[in-house]
N, C-alpha and C positions, 0 to 999 in steps of 0.2 A: 490355407490361411484359414484360422478359426480365433471367435471372438475369445479373449482368458478372461476366465475367471477370478473373482475378488480374492480367493486364495490364492491365487497365482499372483498375485501383484507385489507379493513381497512387502507390503506397506508395514508401518512402523504403528505398533500400539500406542495410544495414547502418553502410555508409561514412558514407552521407547522415546516417542515425540520431547518427553518435557525434558530426558535426561541425554538429550541429542543435543550438540551444537547448533547451535542459531547461523543462519546465516544474516549479517551485521548490519540488519536495517530496520527502521523505523519508519510507518504509517503513520502519519497526521490526516486526519478526516476532516476537516475545517468545514461543519457547520454542514453534514450532508442529510440530506429532506428523507430519503428514501432509504428505509429499513430494509429493503431490499438489497438496495445497494451496497449495504453496509455487512450484509450477512453474506452476499455474493464474493466482495472483499476479504471478507474474515474466512472464505473458503481458498481464494488465489493465493491469500497467505500462507496459509496451510499446507500448500503444494510446494511453495516454495521455502518452508523454514524459516518464515522473517522474524526477526525477533519480539517486536512489539507493535502493536496499535492502540494509537489515540486516539480517543472516542471525544471529540472537542462539541463546546459549545451545543446545540442543538441535535447534534448528532445524537440519534438513539442507540441506545445501548442494550446489553441482552439481562434479562429473558425477554427480548422482544418478541413476539409469536413472529414478526415476520424476518427477523434474523436470523432466528434459530430455524427457521423452514428453508432459507436461503441456503447458510451456511452449513446444514447436514453437519453437525457435531464439532465443528472448527471453533464455535466458541470456548471450546473444552481444553483446545488444544495447545493455540495462540493467546498469549500473553498480552492484555488488553486494561487500557485504565482511560476513565473517564475524567476529562477536568475542564473545567467552565471556561475555559479560552484556549485556543488555538497558539497563542502568543505563548502563553504556560507552557505547552509540551514544545515550540520551540526552541524554547528559552531554554529550559531541561536538558534539549540532545545538544543545543551548542554549548553547555556546560560540560559537556561527557565529550566533547571535540566530535561531534558528527556532522557531517557536510549535509546544509540545509540544500535540499533543493525543490523548490516550488514547481510544480508542473502546470503551467502556465502560459498562454500568450501574451509576451508583452512586448513592448520596443527594442527589450534588450534578451528577448529567447533564444536562444540555442536547440537548432534542430536535433531532435532524439540520436539520430543518427551519427550526430558530429559531436556527440554529448560522449566523455570517455568518465565513468565514476570513477572516484579515487577515496581508500576507505571507507568507513561504514557513514552512513545514508542514514539521513533522517527526508522523507518524499512526500510535501505535502499534496493532499492533491484536493479542489475544491467545490462547494455548493453548484449544486446540478441545473443553476439559471445564473448564479452573479460569481461564479467562479473562487477562485483562492481569494480572502480578504487583502487590499492593497496594502491596509496597515501593516500587514507581514514583513514585505517586502524589503522593510530597513532590515529583517534580521535574516533575508534568503541570502545567500551564496552565489546560486546561481536559478536561474531559471532556462527551463526545458520544454518545448514541446512537441506536438506530432505530427509532423506533415500532414495535412490531409489535402486529396484533391478536387471533391466533391462538392457539393450547394454548401453541407451542413457547416458549420462553424465548429463544431467540438463533437466528443465521443459521450458516450455514456460514462461518468465516473469509475463504473465498475468496469465497462472495458478496457479505459484507459491505463488505468490502476494494474491490467494484465498484460496493456502491451510494453506499459514501461517495466514493470517486474522481471518481464522474457527478456529484454532488451540489458536490462541493467546484470540482471545471473549471467546472460552469455557473455556481456562481456568483463566479467570479472572472473571470469573459468572458475566457476562456482558448479561443476560440474556434478558432482556429488557429494554433500555433507555427510558426517561417518554421527 
């Protein structure tokens, strides 16, 4: 066994990425405080070739130095838009027939392992302290949570995004986008 060199990974160029089909998933970041978390989510979104990230409310946007450091160039490949509110992003996605999935612990949440994605998705990830803004719940199609078994009540938002994207990616059978 040997570690592969970067040239052996067959990754897309920025131009190839932009002209390639994207996974029909949008991410809505609802008032994320940490620019580092935002950058990490950009990088994960690039890996899964998601369609777009909406940076909402107080969520930092590029060219923030912390975002750029964590994203490692993904802010140039993944399409993004900053909106003043998450509600605006959710309403936009709803108009375009995206299923709105709130990643949150609620009285009606479905465990991620029991959730079956269906069609284009808009995934809402919330603030590191307060979670997803409850005023968005009237627009949400379903709330999904990651089962947890330890003493902590939540995952870091960028870790949460990685877990959810991988699980949904596997369930939707997008093994290779071209």
